[in-house]
Biopython code that builds the backbone (N, CA, C, O; Angstrom):
import numpy as np
from Bio.PDB.StructureBuilder import StructureBuilder

atoms = [
    (1, "UNK", "N", (8.150, -23.424, -22.679)),
    (1, "UNK", "CA", (7.299, -23.096, -23.949)),
    (1, "UNK", "C", (8.192, -21.135, -23.975)),
    (1, "UNK", "O", (8.250, -20.472, -22.940)),
    (2, "UNK", "N", (8.704, -20.651, -25.228)),
    (2, "UNK", "CA", (8.974, -19.713, -25.009)),
    (2, "UNK", "C", (7.686, -18.420, -25.487)),
    (2, "UNK", "O", (6.774, -18.844, -26.198)),
    (3, "UNK", "N", (7.659, -17.307, -25.194)),
    (3, "UNK", "CA", (7.089, -16.576, -25.429)),
    (3, "UNK", "C", (6.645, -16.478, -26.916)),
    (3, "UNK", "O", (5.442, -16.264, -27.060)),
    (4, "UNK", "N", (7.256, -16.572, -27.848)),
    (4, "UNK", "CA", (6.775, -16.623, -29.481)),
    (4, "UNK", "C", (5.213, -17.870, -29.434)),
    (4, "UNK", "O", (4.044, -17.592, -29.701)),
    (5, "UNK", "N", (5.756, -19.122, -29.030)),
    (5, "UNK", "CA", (4.713, -19.981, -28.996)),
    (5, "UNK", "C", (3.739, -19.648, -28.041)),
    (5, "UNK", "O", (2.583, -19.997, -28.285)),
    (6, "UNK", "N", (4.029, -18.914, -26.786)),
    (6, "UNK", "CA", (2.761, -18.391, -25.831)),
    (6, "UNK", "C", (1.626, -17.816, -26.881)),
    (6, "UNK", "O", (0.427, -18.087, -26.949)),
    (7, "UNK", "N", (2.639, -16.703, -27.873)),
    (7, "UNK", "CA", (1.604, -15.624, -28.648)),
    (7, "UNK", "C", (0.987, -16.587, -29.534)),
    (7, "UNK", "O", (-0.236, -16.546, -29.672)),
    (8, "UNK", "N", (1.505, -17.233, -29.997)),
    (8, "UNK", "CA", (1.322, -18.173, -31.587)),
    (8, "UNK", "C", (-0.272, -18.616, -30.467)),
    (8, "UNK", "O", (-1.324, -17.996, -30.627)),
    (9, "UNK", "N", (-0.133, -19.722, -29.436)),
    (9, "UNK", "CA", (-1.303, -20.086, -28.999)),
    (9, "UNK", "C", (-2.691, -18.776, -28.701)),
    (9, "UNK", "O", (-3.908, -18.929, -28.802)),
    (10, "UNK", "N", (-1.839, -17.449, -28.291)),
    (10, "UNK", "CA", (-3.346, -16.651, -28.297)),
    (10, "UNK", "C", (-3.957, -16.291, -29.586)),
    (10, "UNK", "O", (-5.113, -15.886, -29.709)),
    (11, "UNK", "N", (-2.749, -16.537, -30.945)),
    (11, "UNK", "CA", (-3.475, -16.047, -32.009)),
    (11, "UNK", "C", (-3.868, -17.172, -32.036)),
    (11, "UNK", "O", (-4.883, -16.853, -31.416)),
    (12, "UNK", "N", (-4.039, -18.518, -32.230)),
    (12, "UNK", "CA", (-4.517, -19.549, -32.797)),
    (12, "UNK", "C", (-6.017, -19.535, -31.884)),
    (12, "UNK", "O", (-7.103, -19.697, -32.439)),
    (13, "UNK", "N", (-5.897, -19.363, -30.718)),
    (13, "UNK", "CA", (-7.450, -19.493, -30.226)),
    (13, "UNK", "C", (-8.104, -17.947, -30.489)),
    (13, "UNK", "O", (-9.193, -17.658, -29.991)),
    (14, "UNK", "N", (-7.605, -17.317, -31.029)),
    (14, "UNK", "CA", (-8.591, -15.904, -31.657)),
    (14, "UNK", "C", (-8.748, -15.652, -32.655)),
    (14, "UNK", "O", (-9.150, -14.560, -33.055)),
    (15, "UNK", "N", (-8.404, -16.830, -33.477)),
    (15, "UNK", "CA", (-8.297, -16.407, -35.037)),
    (15, "UNK", "C", (-9.106, -16.578, -36.037)),
    (15, "UNK", "O", (-8.932, -16.398, -37.242)),
    (16, "UNK", "N", (-10.487, -17.130, -35.130)),
    (16, "UNK", "CA", (-11.809, -17.315, -35.243)),
    (16, "UNK", "C", (-13.072, -16.430, -34.821)),
    (16, "UNK", "O", (-13.638, -16.377, -33.729)),
    (17, "UNK", "N", (-13.336, -15.769, -35.978)),
    (17, "UNK", "CA", (-14.541, -14.516, -35.816)),
    (17, "UNK", "C", (-15.742, -14.714, -34.902)),
    (17, "UNK", "O", (-16.372, -13.838, -34.310)),
    (18, "UNK", "N", (-15.949, -16.065, -34.897)),
    (18, "UNK", "CA", (-17.053, -16.583, -34.190)),
    (18, "UNK", "C", (-16.346, -16.352, -32.453)),
    (18, "UNK", "O", (-16.958, -15.755, -31.568)),
    (19, "UNK", "N", (-15.195, -16.870, -32.307)),
    (19, "UNK", "CA", (-14.436, -16.814, -31.075)),
    (19, "UNK", "C", (-14.266, -15.508, -30.604)),
    (19, "UNK", "O", (-14.464, -15.130, -29.450)),
    (20, "UNK", "N", (-13.927, -14.905, -31.461)),
    (20, "UNK", "CA", (-14.065, -13.049, -30.989)),
    (20, "UNK", "C", (-15.000, -12.480, -30.806)),
    (20, "UNK", "O", (-14.910, -11.576, -29.976)),
    (21, "UNK", "N", (-16.573, -12.750, -31.583)),
    (21, "UNK", "CA", (-17.814, -12.337, -30.953)),
    (21, "UNK", "C", (-17.960, -12.670, -29.677)),
    (21, "UNK", "O", (-18.293, -11.832, -28.839)),
    (22, "UNK", "N", (-17.678, -14.207, -29.320)),
    (22, "UNK", "CA", (-17.589, -14.896, -27.764)),
    (22, "UNK", "C", (-17.369, -13.791, -27.049)),
    (22, "UNK", "O", (-18.212, -13.347, -26.270)),
    (23, "UNK", "N", (-16.138, -13.209, -27.263)),
    (23, "UNK", "CA", (-15.032, -12.732, -25.874)),
    (23, "UNK", "C", (-15.779, -11.552, -26.184)),
    (23, "UNK", "O", (-16.060, -10.994, -25.123)),
    (24, "UNK", "N", (-16.155, -11.025, -27.015)),
    (24, "UNK", "CA", (-17.122, -9.443, -27.002)),
    (24, "UNK", "C", (-18.373, -9.783, -26.451)),
    (24, "UNK", "O", (-18.854, -8.929, -25.706)),
    (25, "UNK", "N", (-18.889, -10.605, -26.593)),
    (25, "UNK", "CA", (-20.180, -11.192, -25.752)),
    (25, "UNK", "C", (-20.050, -11.268, -24.301)),
    (25, "UNK", "O", (-20.787, -10.648, -23.533)),
    (26, "UNK", "N", (-19.150, -11.998, -23.958)),
    (26, "UNK", "CA", (-18.598, -12.237, -22.518)),
    (26, "UNK", "C", (-17.966, -10.998, -21.976)),
    (26, "UNK", "O", (-17.988, -10.910, -20.749)),
    (27, "UNK", "N", (-17.543, -10.259, -22.477)),
    (27, "UNK", "CA", (-16.968, -9.012, -21.937)),
    (27, "UNK", "C", (-17.909, -8.108, -21.808)),
    (27, "UNK", "O", (-17.791, -7.133, -21.066)),
    (28, "UNK", "N", (-19.020, -8.376, -22.581)),
    (28, "UNK", "CA", (-20.192, -6.585, -21.936)),
    (28, "UNK", "C", (-21.204, -7.513, -21.058)),
    (28, "UNK", "O", (-22.081, -6.932, -20.418)),
    (29, "UNK", "N", (-21.113, -8.999, -21.001)),
    (29, "UNK", "CA", (-22.165, -9.353, -20.061)),
    (29, "UNK", "C", (-21.250, -9.684, -18.517)),
    (29, "UNK", "O", (-21.532, -10.558, -17.697)),
    (30, "UNK", "N", (-19.909, -8.527, -18.432)),
    (30, "UNK", "CA", (-20.059, -8.829, -17.075)),
    (30, "UNK", "C", (-20.486, -8.453, -16.077)),
    (30, "UNK", "O", (-21.275, -7.516, -16.192)),
    (31, "UNK", "N", (-20.211, -8.944, -14.695)),
    (31, "UNK", "CA", (-21.577, -8.333, -13.178)),
    (31, "UNK", "C", (-21.466, -7.254, -13.419)),
    (31, "UNK", "O", (-20.471, -6.835, -14.011)),
    (32, "UNK", "N", (-22.435, -6.496, -13.040)),
    (32, "UNK", "CA", (-22.520, -4.688, -13.001)),
    (32, "UNK", "C", (-22.662, -4.002, -14.561)),
    (32, "UNK", "O", (-22.923, -2.808, -14.709)),
    (33, "UNK", "N", (-22.442, -4.983, -15.745)),
    (33, "UNK", "CA", (-22.178, -4.696, -16.624)),
    (33, "UNK", "C", (-23.390, -4.979, -17.921)),
    (33, "UNK", "O", (-23.451, -4.207, -18.878)),
    (34, "UNK", "N", (-24.184, -6.014, -17.807)),
    (34, "UNK", "CA", (-25.281, -6.566, -18.564)),
    (34, "UNK", "C", (-25.912, -7.356, -17.011)),
    (34, "UNK", "O", (-25.480, -7.636, -15.892)),
    (35, "UNK", "N", (-27.219, -7.480, -17.818)),
    (35, "UNK", "CA", (-28.319, -8.203, -16.943)),
    (35, "UNK", "C", (-27.917, -9.460, -16.506)),
    (35, "UNK", "O", (-27.448, -9.982, -17.517)),
    (36, "UNK", "N", (-27.819, -10.343, -15.474)),
    (36, "UNK", "CA", (-27.595, -11.443, -15.212)),
    (36, "UNK", "C", (-25.863, -12.024, -15.425)),
    (36, "UNK", "O", (-25.749, -13.245, -15.317)),
    (37, "UNK", "N", (-24.771, -11.367, -15.665)),
    (37, "UNK", "CA", (-23.822, -12.020, -16.111)),
    (37, "UNK", "C", (-23.221, -13.145, -16.519)),
    (37, "UNK", "O", (-23.447, -13.303, -17.719)),
    (38, "UNK", "N", (-22.618, -13.924, -16.108)),
    (38, "UNK", "CA", (-22.492, -15.032, -17.185)),
    (38, "UNK", "C", (-23.281, -15.456, -17.746)),
    (38, "UNK", "O", (-24.443, -15.268, -17.383)),
    (39, "UNK", "N", (-22.975, -16.232, -18.902)),
    (39, "UNK", "CA", (-24.032, -16.950, -20.051)),
    (39, "UNK", "C", (-24.262, -17.864, -20.100)),
    (39, "UNK", "O", (-23.756, -18.250, -19.047)),
    (40, "UNK", "N", (-24.915, -19.147, -20.759)),
    (40, "UNK", "CA", (-24.975, -20.572, -20.883)),
    (40, "UNK", "C", (-24.895, -20.759, -22.283)),
    (40, "UNK", "O", (-25.526, -19.960, -22.975)),
    (41, "UNK", "N", (-24.392, -21.452, -22.714)),
    (41, "UNK", "CA", (-24.324, -22.149, -24.155)),
    (41, "UNK", "C", (-25.814, -21.153, -25.157)),
    (41, "UNK", "O", (-25.658, -20.235, -25.963)),
    (42, "UNK", "N", (-27.132, -21.790, -24.689)),
    (42, "UNK", "CA", (-28.072, -21.702, -25.233)),
    (42, "UNK", "C", (-28.168, -20.289, -25.449)),
    (42, "UNK", "O", (-28.772, -19.902, -26.448)),
    (43, "UNK", "N", (-27.489, -19.185, -24.390)),
    (43, "UNK", "CA", (-28.047, -17.349, -24.336)),
    (43, "UNK", "C", (-26.793, -17.364, -25.505)),
    (43, "UNK", "O", (-27.168, -16.849, -26.558)),
    (44, "UNK", "N", (-25.560, -17.789, -25.523)),
    (44, "UNK", "CA", (-24.642, -17.309, -26.110)),
    (44, "UNK", "C", (-24.912, -17.787, -27.829)),
    (44, "UNK", "O", (-24.462, -17.188, -28.806)),
    (45, "UNK", "N", (-25.792, -19.058, -27.843)),
    (45, "UNK", "CA", (-26.166, -19.579, -29.699)),
    (45, "UNK", "C", (-27.179, -18.365, -29.836)),
    (45, "UNK", "O", (-27.153, -17.737, -30.895)),
    (46, "UNK", "N", (-28.072, -17.990, -28.840)),
    (46, "UNK", "CA", (-29.344, -17.675, -29.902)),
    (46, "UNK", "C", (-28.748, -15.981, -30.424)),
    (46, "UNK", "O", (-29.041, -15.406, -31.473)),
    (47, "UNK", "N", (-27.497, -15.279, -28.869)),
    (47, "UNK", "CA", (-27.508, -14.412, -29.229)),
    (47, "UNK", "C", (-26.219, -14.198, -30.578)),
    (47, "UNK", "O", (-26.285, -13.301, -31.418)),
    (48, "UNK", "N", (-25.461, -14.912, -30.532)),
    (48, "UNK", "CA", (-24.787, -15.043, -31.860)),
    (48, "UNK", "C", (-25.397, -15.364, -33.305)),
    (48, "UNK", "O", (-25.098, -14.691, -34.292)),
    (49, "UNK", "N", (-26.565, -16.809, -33.357)),
    (49, "UNK", "CA", (-27.260, -16.736, -34.000)),
    (49, "UNK", "C", (-26.187, -17.712, -35.073)),
    (49, "UNK", "O", (-25.916, -17.630, -36.271)),
    (50, "UNK", "N", (-25.707, -18.762, -33.823)),
    (50, "UNK", "CA", (-25.050, -20.279, -34.200)),
    (50, "UNK", "C", (-25.533, -21.137, -33.540)),
    (50, "UNK", "O", (-26.388, -20.885, -32.691)),
    (51, "UNK", "N", (-25.055, -22.444, -33.805)),
    (51, "UNK", "CA", (-25.592, -23.583, -33.156)),
    (51, "UNK", "C", (-25.009, -23.751, -31.570)),
    (51, "UNK", "O", (-24.383, -22.806, -31.090)),
    (52, "UNK", "N", (-25.207, -24.837, -30.864)),
    (52, "UNK", "CA", (-25.200, -24.737, -29.728)),
    (52, "UNK", "C", (-23.842, -25.334, -29.824)),
    (52, "UNK", "O", (-22.897, -24.800, -29.244)),
    (53, "UNK", "N", (-23.664, -26.684, -30.704)),
    (53, "UNK", "CA", (-22.526, -27.590, -31.006)),
    (53, "UNK", "C", (-21.283, -26.796, -31.329)),
    (53, "UNK", "O", (-20.132, -27.172, -31.109)),
    (54, "UNK", "N", (-21.638, -25.692, -31.860)),
    (54, "UNK", "CA", (-20.984, -24.820, -32.114)),
    (54, "UNK", "C", (-19.993, -24.067, -31.252)),
    (54, "UNK", "O", (-18.787, -24.235, -31.070)),
    (55, "UNK", "N", (-21.049, -22.992, -30.670)),
    (55, "UNK", "CA", (-20.502, -22.156, -29.335)),
    (55, "UNK", "C", (-19.422, -23.489, -28.321)),
    (55, "UNK", "O", (-18.228, -23.525, -28.024)),
    (56, "UNK", "N", (-20.657, -24.471, -28.043)),
    (56, "UNK", "CA", (-19.306, -25.238, -27.141)),
    (56, "UNK", "C", (-18.173, -25.939, -27.641)),
    (56, "UNK", "O", (-17.367, -26.538, -26.929)),
    (57, "UNK", "N", (-18.138, -25.871, -28.598)),
    (57, "UNK", "CA", (-16.538, -25.900, -29.524)),
    (57, "UNK", "C", (-16.034, -25.207, -29.502)),
    (57, "UNK", "O", (-14.945, -25.764, -29.370)),
    (58, "UNK", "N", (-15.723, -23.673, -29.535)),
    (58, "UNK", "CA", (-15.268, -22.598, -29.603)),
    (58, "UNK", "C", (-15.294, -22.261, -28.308)),
    (58, "UNK", "O", (-14.203, -21.836, -27.928)),
    (59, "UNK", "N", (-16.336, -22.298, -27.281)),
    (59, "UNK", "CA", (-15.828, -21.966, -25.817)),
    (59, "UNK", "C", (-14.618, -23.403, -25.045)),
    (59, "UNK", "O", (-13.994, -23.403, -23.984)),
    (60, "UNK", "N", (-14.699, -24.314, -25.997)),
    (60, "UNK", "CA", (-13.589, -25.496, -24.889)),
    (60, "UNK", "C", (-12.495, -24.788, -25.774)),
    (60, "UNK", "O", (-11.434, -24.832, -25.152)),
    (61, "UNK", "N", (-12.414, -24.448, -26.424)),
    (61, "UNK", "CA", (-10.794, -23.684, -27.467)),
    (61, "UNK", "C", (-10.555, -22.611, -26.218)),
    (61, "UNK", "O", (-9.537, -22.693, -25.531)),
    (62, "UNK", "N", (-11.429, -21.742, -26.010)),
    (62, "UNK", "CA", (-11.135, -20.554, -25.203)),
    (62, "UNK", "C", (-10.688, -20.654, -23.974)),
    (62, "UNK", "O", (-9.819, -19.977, -23.424)),
    (63, "UNK", "N", (-11.454, -21.721, -23.471)),
    (63, "UNK", "CA", (-10.946, -22.353, -22.359)),
    (63, "UNK", "C", (-10.102, -22.919, -21.647)),
    (63, "UNK", "O", (-9.988, -22.887, -20.421)),
    (64, "UNK", "N", (-9.143, -23.756, -22.853)),
    (64, "UNK", "CA", (-8.267, -24.300, -22.851)),
    (64, "UNK", "C", (-7.223, -23.435, -22.913)),
    (64, "UNK", "O", (-6.291, -23.692, -22.150)),
    (65, "UNK", "N", (-7.085, -22.155, -23.850)),
    (65, "UNK", "CA", (-6.485, -20.885, -23.748)),
    (65, "UNK", "C", (-6.468, -19.984, -22.663)),
    (65, "UNK", "O", (-5.826, -18.935, -22.706)),
    (66, "UNK", "N", (-7.326, -20.438, -21.421)),
    (66, "UNK", "CA", (-7.105, -19.477, -20.210)),
    (66, "UNK", "C", (-8.173, -18.101, -20.296)),
    (66, "UNK", "O", (-8.243, -17.229, -19.430)),
    (67, "UNK", "N", (-8.797, -18.142, -21.284)),
    (67, "UNK", "CA", (-9.666, -16.692, -22.269)),
    (67, "UNK", "C", (-10.895, -16.846, -20.884)),
    (67, "UNK", "O", (-11.403, -16.014, -20.132)),
    (68, "UNK", "N", (-10.993, -17.955, -20.990)),
    (68, "UNK", "CA", (-12.862, -18.237, -20.354)),
    (68, "UNK", "C", (-13.178, -19.241, -19.023)),
    (68, "UNK", "O", (-12.265, -20.053, -18.876)),
    (69, "UNK", "N", (-13.909, -19.330, -18.348)),
    (69, "UNK", "CA", (-14.374, -20.054, -16.960)),
    (69, "UNK", "C", (-15.852, -20.555, -17.276)),
    (69, "UNK", "O", (-16.641, -20.391, -18.207)),
    (70, "UNK", "N", (-15.855, -21.040, -16.423)),
    (70, "UNK", "CA", (-17.443, -21.889, -16.016)),
    (70, "UNK", "C", (-17.678, -22.498, -15.254)),
    (70, "UNK", "O", (-17.228, -23.575, -14.865)),
    (71, "UNK", "N", (-18.857, -21.513, -14.762)),
    (71, "UNK", "CA", (-19.605, -22.099, -13.366)),
    (71, "UNK", "C", (-20.956, -22.645, -13.437)),
    (71, "UNK", "O", (-21.872, -22.238, -14.152)),
    (72, "UNK", "N", (-20.973, -23.822, -12.435)),
    (72, "UNK", "CA", (-22.307, -24.805, -12.792)),
    (72, "UNK", "C", (-23.501, -23.846, -12.112)),
    (72, "UNK", "O", (-23.411, -23.466, -10.945)),
    (73, "UNK", "N", (-24.340, -23.589, -12.755)),
    (73, "UNK", "CA", (-25.691, -23.296, -12.261)),
    (73, "UNK", "C", (-26.514, -24.030, -12.286)),
    (73, "UNK", "O", (-27.065, -24.213, -13.372)),
    (74, "UNK", "N", (-26.958, -24.768, -11.127)),
    (74, "UNK", "CA", (-27.933, -26.275, -11.455)),
    (74, "UNK", "C", (-27.636, -26.699, -12.506)),
    (74, "UNK", "O", (-26.513, -27.193, -12.398)),
    (75, "UNK", "N", (-28.183, -26.840, -13.958)),
    (75, "UNK", "CA", (-27.555, -28.082, -14.673)),
    (75, "UNK", "C", (-27.075, -27.322, -15.575)),
    (75, "UNK", "O", (-26.576, -27.866, -16.561)),
    (76, "UNK", "N", (-27.088, -26.443, -15.519)),
    (76, "UNK", "CA", (-26.519, -25.610, -16.878)),
    (76, "UNK", "C", (-25.026, -24.858, -16.600)),
    (76, "UNK", "O", (-24.754, -24.536, -15.443)),
    (77, "UNK", "N", (-24.409, -24.684, -17.305)),
    (77, "UNK", "CA", (-22.879, -23.702, -17.276)),
    (77, "UNK", "C", (-22.887, -22.679, -17.619)),
    (77, "UNK", "O", (-23.255, -22.413, -18.763)),
    (78, "UNK", "N", (-22.516, -21.816, -16.825)),
    (78, "UNK", "CA", (-22.632, -20.485, -17.324)),
    (78, "UNK", "C", (-21.279, -19.540, -17.484)),
    (78, "UNK", "O", (-20.853, -18.984, -16.472)),
    (79, "UNK", "N", (-20.700, -19.385, -18.568)),
    (79, "UNK", "CA", (-19.554, -18.501, -19.191)),
    (79, "UNK", "C", (-18.990, -17.143, -19.021)),
    (79, "UNK", "O", (-19.464, -16.187, -19.634)),
    (80, "UNK", "N", (-18.196, -17.053, -18.373)),
    (80, "UNK", "CA", (-17.186, -15.338, -18.355)),
    (80, "UNK", "C", (-15.834, -15.679, -18.709)),
    (80, "UNK", "O", (-15.255, -16.762, -18.783)),
    (81, "UNK", "N", (-15.326, -14.019, -18.989)),
    (81, "UNK", "CA", (-14.100, -14.211, -19.149)),
    (81, "UNK", "C", (-13.364, -13.910, -18.075)),
    (81, "UNK", "O", (-13.688, -13.042, -17.264)),
    (82, "UNK", "N", (-11.994, -14.835, -17.984)),
    (82, "UNK", "CA", (-11.275, -15.254, -16.984)),
    (82, "UNK", "C", (-10.335, -13.580, -17.093)),
    (82, "UNK", "O", (-10.024, -13.015, -18.142)),
    (83, "UNK", "N", (-10.112, -13.196, -15.969)),
    (83, "UNK", "CA", (-9.445, -11.453, -15.827)),
    (83, "UNK", "C", (-8.213, -11.959, -15.407)),
    (83, "UNK", "O", (-7.414, -11.051, -15.637)),
    (84, "UNK", "N", (-7.530, -13.043, -14.848)),
    (84, "UNK", "CA", (-6.196, -13.507, -14.656)),
    (84, "UNK", "C", (-5.844, -13.801, -15.538)),
    (84, "UNK", "O", (-4.724, -13.411, -15.866)),
    (85, "UNK", "N", (-6.752, -14.820, -16.588)),
    (85, "UNK", "CA", (-6.110, -15.389, -17.845)),
    (85, "UNK", "C", (-6.034, -14.550, -18.878)),
    (85, "UNK", "O", (-5.157, -14.810, -19.702)),
    (86, "UNK", "N", (-6.926, -13.309, -19.128)),
    (86, "UNK", "CA", (-6.688, -12.149, -20.282)),
    (86, "UNK", "C", (-5.153, -11.449, -19.699)),
    (86, "UNK", "O", (-4.106, -11.318, -20.332)),
    (87, "UNK", "N", (-5.413, -11.124, -18.479)),
    (87, "UNK", "CA", (-4.237, -10.019, -18.013)),
    (87, "UNK", "C", (-2.899, -11.047, -18.338)),
    (87, "UNK", "O", (-1.980, -10.548, -18.988)),
    (88, "UNK", "N", (-2.803, -12.188, -17.985)),
    (88, "UNK", "CA", (-1.175, -13.271, -18.756)),
    (88, "UNK", "C", (-0.914, -12.738, -19.977)),
    (88, "UNK", "O", (0.160, -12.275, -20.365)),
    (89, "UNK", "N", (-2.423, -12.861, -20.844)),
    (89, "UNK", "CA", (-1.707, -13.040, -22.365)),
    (89, "UNK", "C", (-1.761, -11.055, -22.319)),
    (89, "UNK", "O", (-0.754, -10.695, -22.930)),
    (90, "UNK", "N", (-2.222, -10.326, -22.034)),
    (90, "UNK", "CA", (-1.310, -9.055, -22.012)),
    (90, "UNK", "C", (-0.319, -8.551, -21.487)),
    (90, "UNK", "O", (-0.184, -7.329, -21.545)),
    (91, "UNK", "N", (0.484, -9.225, -20.938)),
    (91, "UNK", "CA", (1.309, -9.364, -20.455)),
    (91, "UNK", "C", (2.517, -10.117, -20.811)),
    (91, "UNK", "O", (3.672, -10.084, -20.386)),
    (92, "UNK", "N", (1.884, -10.845, -21.765)),
    (92, "UNK", "CA", (2.612, -11.508, -22.522)),
    (92, "UNK", "C", (2.959, -10.862, -24.152)),
    (92, "UNK", "O", (3.910, -11.130, -24.887)),
    (93, "UNK", "N", (1.906, -10.011, -24.356)),
    (93, "UNK", "CA", (2.352, -9.303, -25.715)),
    (93, "UNK", "C", (2.783, -8.113, -25.144)),
    (93, "UNK", "O", (3.719, -7.746, -25.854)),
    (94, "UNK", "N", (2.595, -7.220, -24.154)),
    (94, "UNK", "CA", (3.466, -6.533, -24.235)),
    (94, "UNK", "C", (4.915, -6.662, -23.824)),
    (94, "UNK", "O", (5.742, -5.864, -24.265)),
    (95, "UNK", "N", (5.342, -7.878, -22.790)),
    (95, "UNK", "CA", (7.001, -8.159, -23.154)),
    (95, "UNK", "C", (7.547, -8.369, -24.483)),
    (95, "UNK", "O", (8.625, -7.882, -24.822)),
    (96, "UNK", "N", (6.717, -9.190, -25.355)),
    (96, "UNK", "CA", (6.775, -9.487, -26.830)),
    (96, "UNK", "C", (7.208, -8.667, -27.364)),
    (96, "UNK", "O", (8.399, -8.416, -27.546)),
    (97, "UNK", "N", (5.968, -7.920, -27.820)),
    (97, "UNK", "CA", (5.910, -6.730, -28.966)),
    (97, "UNK", "C", (6.016, -5.747, -28.364)),
    (97, "UNK", "O", (6.123, -4.717, -29.030)),
    (98, "UNK", "N", (6.029, -5.666, -27.170)),
    (98, "UNK", "CA", (5.960, -4.096, -27.021)),
    (98, "UNK", "C", (4.864, -3.663, -26.379)),
    (98, "UNK", "O", (3.841, -4.341, -26.471)),
    (99, "UNK", "N", (4.863, -1.990, -25.311)),
    (99, "UNK", "CA", (3.640, -1.517, -24.878)),
    (99, "UNK", "C", (2.980, -0.951, -26.152)),
    (99, "UNK", "O", (1.782, -0.701, -26.019)),
    (100, "UNK", "N", (3.576, -0.674, -27.482)),
    (100, "UNK", "CA", (2.207, 0.319, -28.388)),
    (100, "UNK", "C", (1.472, -1.031, -29.147)),
    (100, "UNK", "O", (0.762, -0.651, -30.078)),
    (101, "UNK", "N", (1.477, -2.519, -28.967)),
    (101, "UNK", "CA", (0.742, -3.438, -29.794)),
    (101, "UNK", "C", (-0.573, -3.350, -28.573)),
    (101, "UNK", "O", (-1.682, -3.540, -29.073)),
    (102, "UNK", "N", (-0.571, -3.131, -27.304)),
    (102, "UNK", "CA", (-1.610, -3.085, -26.293)),
    (102, "UNK", "C", (-2.232, -2.310, -26.137)),
    (102, "UNK", "O", (-1.949, -1.205, -25.673)),
    (103, "UNK", "N", (-3.301, -2.731, -26.512)),
    (103, "UNK", "CA", (-4.612, -1.378, -26.287)),
    (103, "UNK", "C", (-4.673, -1.279, -24.592)),
    (103, "UNK", "O", (-4.692, -2.195, -23.770)),
    (104, "UNK", "N", (-4.694, -0.047, -24.424)),
    (104, "UNK", "CA", (-4.512, 0.231, -23.036)),
    (104, "UNK", "C", (-6.045, 0.607, -22.973)),
    (104, "UNK", "O", (-6.533, 1.353, -23.822)),
    (105, "UNK", "N", (-7.012, -0.090, -21.635)),
    (105, "UNK", "CA", (-8.506, -0.011, -21.184)),
    (105, "UNK", "C", (-9.045, 1.161, -20.562)),
    (105, "UNK", "O", (-10.181, 1.536, -20.274)),
    (106, "UNK", "N", (-7.975, 1.592, -20.448)),
    (106, "UNK", "CA", (-8.212, 2.633, -19.220)),
    (106, "UNK", "C", (-8.658, 4.102, -20.147)),
    (106, "UNK", "O", (-8.924, 5.148, -19.555)),
]
sb = StructureBuilder()
sb.init_structure("model")
sb.init_model(0)
sb.init_chain("A")
sb.init_seg("    ")
for serial, (resi, resn, name, xyz) in enumerate(atoms, 1):
    if name == "N":
        sb.init_residue(resn, " ", resi, " ")
    sb.init_atom(name, np.array(xyz, "f"), 0.0, 1.0, " ", f" {name:<3s}", serial, name[0])
structure = sb.get_structure()
């Protein structure tokens, strides 16, 4: 897969406003930043005011793209951003579009 196709995958995964809100919410709830760290589907649905089914479908797309991971705690899956997946896409963006298109978080 070439760089343009990889970028297309990134933009498809992030093209939905609810998925962007999920990414933002999960980013705010990283351990040490938010009480409790990773969030389950129920908590995400309540905070975003959408159905659990919708959250699950959006999380599936984000997991497939490599942005999100889940870990089982009892009978619940808790989701969090995958730093290695995000870094991978950040480097693809830099290589393809140049440094000026990538926001520096420092």
